N, C-alpha and C positions, 0 to 999 in steps of 0.2 A: 504531188504528195498529199495524201488525205489529211484533213484537219483533225484536231483532237476531238474525240467524241464528247458530247455534252453529258451532264448527269442523267438526263432523261434517256439518252441513247445507251449509256452504260447500264442503266437499270433494265432497259429492254433486252440487251444482250444477256444479262444475268437471268431474267425470267424465262427467256427463250431457252437458255442452256438447261435450266432446271426442268422445264417442260419436256425437253427432248431427252432428259436423263444423261446429259453430258457433264456429269459432276466433276470429272477429272480435269476439265478445261476451265472450271469456274475460278480457280485461284489466280489465274492470269488476269482477271479483272480487278484484282486488289493490289494496292501498294505494298511494298516490302514491309512497312511498319503499320499496316492496317489493323484496326481494332473492330471486332464484331461482338456485339452484345445480344444474346438471345434472352430477352428480358423475362419471358414467362416460362422458361425451361424449368420443369418441376424438380428434376434431379440432374446431377452432372454439372459440367462447367457451363457458366453463363457468359463467359468472356473468353474470346480467342484473340491472341495477339500475334501478328506477323503472318506474312504470306505463306511461309513454310508450315506453320501450324494449321492454317486454313487448308493448304494443299493436303495435308495428312487427314484432316477432318473430312474433306470432300472425298478422298479416296476411301475412307471407312464407309461413308454413306453410299458411295458407288458400289462397293463390294457387298453391302449388307442390307440395303433398304428394301423392305417388302412392299413399298408403296410406289404407285405411279401418280405423279402430280401434274395436273393440267391447269395452267393459270386461266382464270375467267374473270370477267367483270373488272378488268384492270383499269385503274384510274391513277395517273401520275400527276401530282400537283407540284408546280414550281413554287419556290418561296422567295422571300425578299433577299435571301442569301443565295447568290448565283451558284454556289457549290452544292446546295442542298435541294433534294427532291423528297417528297413524301409519296409513297405508293400505297394505295389501298387495293386489295384484290382478294379473290377467293381461289383456293385450289379445289378443283374437282378431283377427289382422291379415290383411287381404287387400291384397296389393300389386297394384294395378290394372295396372301395366306388365308385370310378369313373370307375373302370375296366381297367384303363390305364396300359400298360406294357411298360417298357423302361429300359435302362441301365443308371446307375449313377456311375461316376468315384470317386475314393477314394484313399487317401494316408494316412497312419498312421505311425508315428514315435513313437516307443515304447521303453521305458527304463524299463528293467526287472532286478530285483535284488532278489536273493534268491528265484527264481521261482514265484515272484509276480510283477505285473506292478506297478512301482513307479511313472511313468510319461508317458503321452501320449499327442501328438499333433496330432489332427485329422483334416484332410482336406477333408470334405465330400461335395458333391454338394447338399446342403440344398435347394437351389433355385429350382432345378429340382423336388424335392419332394413337395415343396410348389405349384409349377405350376401344377403338376400331380393331386394334391388334389383339384384344383380349388380355392386355397386360396390366389392367388396373390392380389386380392383387399384388403384382410385383412392385408397382408404384407405391402402394400403401406400405408394403414391407420396407422399401427403401426409405420412405419418409419416416417411418417409425424408428429406423436404425440410426437416424441422424443424431 
């Protein structure tokens, strides 16, 4: 019987799934009551609670994302808390609609318990993705409408 994956191993599965575009499989890495916070999200929700909500979110991303994300420069740091890892990495991004290619910086702080992500604070450069897609005017409109 295989052992319970470590926080580092769970992060590795997560980043590999994202890089392969297997978004619909990612929710299985999260606990039923997991909480994910996308700290720098400029509009829309910044907090997702529960595996079912995450499954729905990943399905939306899978169905509509115009970007291919290739993780590079991945560094995973263990902390003094055995449940927590901090991952620093870049995405090499290809925006299929605009053709733009660029790097986007990311940091994720994951709490993993019994082989499942129970909490994540994600610091992604959402603005870079918005600009690459030519969606900056829509972002400005959304922010003005708040």
